[in-house]
C-alpha positions as a Python dict, from the first residue, in 0.01 Angstrom:
ca = {
    (1, 'M'): (0, 0, 0),
    (2, 'I'): (223, -80, 281),
    (3, 'L'): (548, 100, 283),
    (4, 'K'): (833, -128, 377),
    (5, 'Y'): (1153, 52, 435),
    (6, 'K'): (1479, -11, 643),
    (7, 'K'): (1616, 221, 895),
    (8, 'V'): (1998, 202, 959),
    (9, 'L'): (2168, 400, 1238),
    (10, 'K'): (2522, 499, 1198),
    (11, 'C'): (2774, 745, 1325),
    (12, 'L'): (2843, 1005, 1081),
    (13, 'L'): (3102, 1219, 1279),
    (14, 'P'): (3246, 1101, 1605),
    (15, 'K'): (3264, 1331, 1874),
    (16, 'A'): (3148, 1629, 1647),
    (17, 'C'): (2839, 1783, 1827),
    (18, 'E'): (2963, 2017, 2104),
    (19, 'H'): (2691, 2127, 2371),
    (20, 'I'): (2645, 2198, 2712),
    (21, 'E'): (2479, 1964, 2952),
    (22, 'N'): (2418, 2043, 3321),
    (23, 'G'): (2701, 2320, 3278),
    (24, 'I'): (2947, 2091, 3153),
    (25, 'I'): (3063, 2094, 2801),
    (26, 'R'): (3047, 1776, 2605),
    (27, 'R'): (3109, 1626, 2271),
    (28, 'D'): (2894, 1384, 2140),
    (29, 'D'): (2868, 1174, 1822),
    (30, 'L'): (2668, 1321, 1513),
    (31, 'M'): (2433, 1011, 1429),
    (32, 'Q'): (2261, 963, 1076),
    (33, 'T'): (1941, 751, 1036),
    (34, 'D'): (1887, 636, 692),
    (35, 'F'): (1542, 544, 551),
    (36, 'I'): (1570, 308, 271),
    (37, 'P'): (1279, 225, 75),
    (38, 'L'): (1229, -176, 23),
    (39, 'N'): (901, -232, -189),
    (40, 'F'): (831, 103, -358),
    (41, 'N'): (1017, 362, -574),
    (42, 'G'): (1095, 634, -314),
    (43, 'S'): (1419, 814, -279),
    (44, 'Y'): (1682, 737, -31),
    (45, 'K'): (1625, 963, 290),
    (46, 'N'): (1840, 1032, 620),
    (47, 'Y'): (1791, 1236, 942),
    (48, 'V'): (2071, 1343, 1142),
    (49, 'L'): (2080, 1432, 1516),
    (50, 'R'): (2333, 1423, 1789),
    (51, 'H'): (2352, 1102, 1991),
    (52, 'G'): (2198, 1129, 2325),
    (53, 'H'): (1980, 1410, 2239),
    (54, 'Q'): (1707, 1466, 2504),
    (55, 'Q'): (1438, 1474, 2265),
    (56, 'W'): (1566, 1187, 2048),
    (57, 'D'): (1255, 953, 2021),
    (58, 'S'): (1020, 1242, 1940),
    (59, 'M'): (1231, 1425, 1696),
    (60, 'H'): (1286, 1083, 1509),
    (61, 'K'): (922, 1019, 1510),
    (62, 'E'): (838, 1380, 1366),
    (63, 'A'): (1127, 1315, 1095),
    (64, 'E'): (1010, 975, 997),
    (65, 'R'): (647, 1105, 958),
    (66, 'R'): (810, 1404, 739),
    (67, 'I'): (993, 1158, 528),
    (68, 'Q'): (681, 937, 501),
    (69, 'N'): (500, 1251, 373),
    (70, 'E'): (770, 1296, 101),
    (71, 'W'): (728, 956, -18),
    (72, 'L'): (364, 1011, -45),
    (73, 'R'): (413, 1295, -275),
    (74, 'E'): (655, 1080, -470),
    (75, 'L'): (425, 799, -504),
    (76, 'G'): (158, 1029, -637),
    (77, 'Y'): (-47, 1081, -304),
    (78, 'N'): (-165, 1415, -178),
    (79, 'P'): (-47, 1440, 194),
    (80, 'D'): (-360, 1662, 266),
    (81, 'G'): (-573, 1335, 197),
    (82, 'F'): (-367, 1063, 267),
    (83, 'Y'): (-129, 934, 546),
    (84, 'V'): (89, 663, 645),
    (85, 'D'): (-53, 463, 932),
    (86, 'P'): (211, 488, 1215),
    (87, 'E'): (159, 118, 1348),
    (88, 'T'): (100, -80, 1003),
    (89, 'F'): (262, 141, 758),
    (90, 'E'): (-27, 144, 510),
    (91, 'V'): (-112, 405, 304),
    (92, 'K'): (-444, 544, 403),
    (93, 'Q'): (-687, 815, 317),
    (94, 'K'): (-774, 1069, 576),
    (95, 'D'): (-1144, 1110, 664),
    (96, 'N'): (-1185, 1469, 541),
    (97, 'P'): (-1513, 1573, 384),
    (98, 'R'): (-1305, 1805, 131),
    (99, 'W'): (-1168, 1471, -2),
    (100, 'N'): (-1506, 1286, 6),
    (101, 'V'): (-1758, 1442, -223),
    (102, 'E'): (-1985, 1176, -234),
    (103, 'K'): (-2046, 1180, 125),
    (104, 'E'): (-2156, 1534, 140),
    (105, 'K'): (-2383, 1504, -169),
    (106, 'N'): (-2555, 1222, 27),
    (107, 'N'): (-2571, 1429, 346),
    (108, 'T'): (-2938, 1559, 370),
    (109, 'E'): (-2915, 1704, 724),
    (110, 'V'): (-3048, 2053, 779),
    (111, 'E'): (-2888, 2288, 1014),
    (112, 'S'): (-3050, 2616, 1146),
    (113, 'I'): (-2874, 2936, 1187),
}
C-alpha cells in the first residue's frame, strides 16, 4: 500500500510566537501543517511550529514520521514491524528477525560460545 496524502501549510496565528534571536526579541507567525489522507482511511493530522524555526526541516520530518506511524496503527499495521518508505511512501515490512519466524526456522547456522 502506498500512502497518499496532502500537506497544507497555513498561518495559524500571526506574530504569536515571541522568541529571542541573536539577542533581539522577535515575534513570528505560528504555522500549521495539515496532513490530509487522500487514498486511505486515516485521521486528519496537523503539526504546529514557529515560522522560520532554526530546525524547521528536521522537526517537520520527525513530525511526519510520527504521523505516518500513527496512520500505520490506524490501518492495522504494527509500527514495530512496518514502516513508511520516506521516498515512495509505500508501507513496507521491516527486516526484523522477530517478525520473520520462517527465516529463523530455516537458519541452520551453529555458533560456538
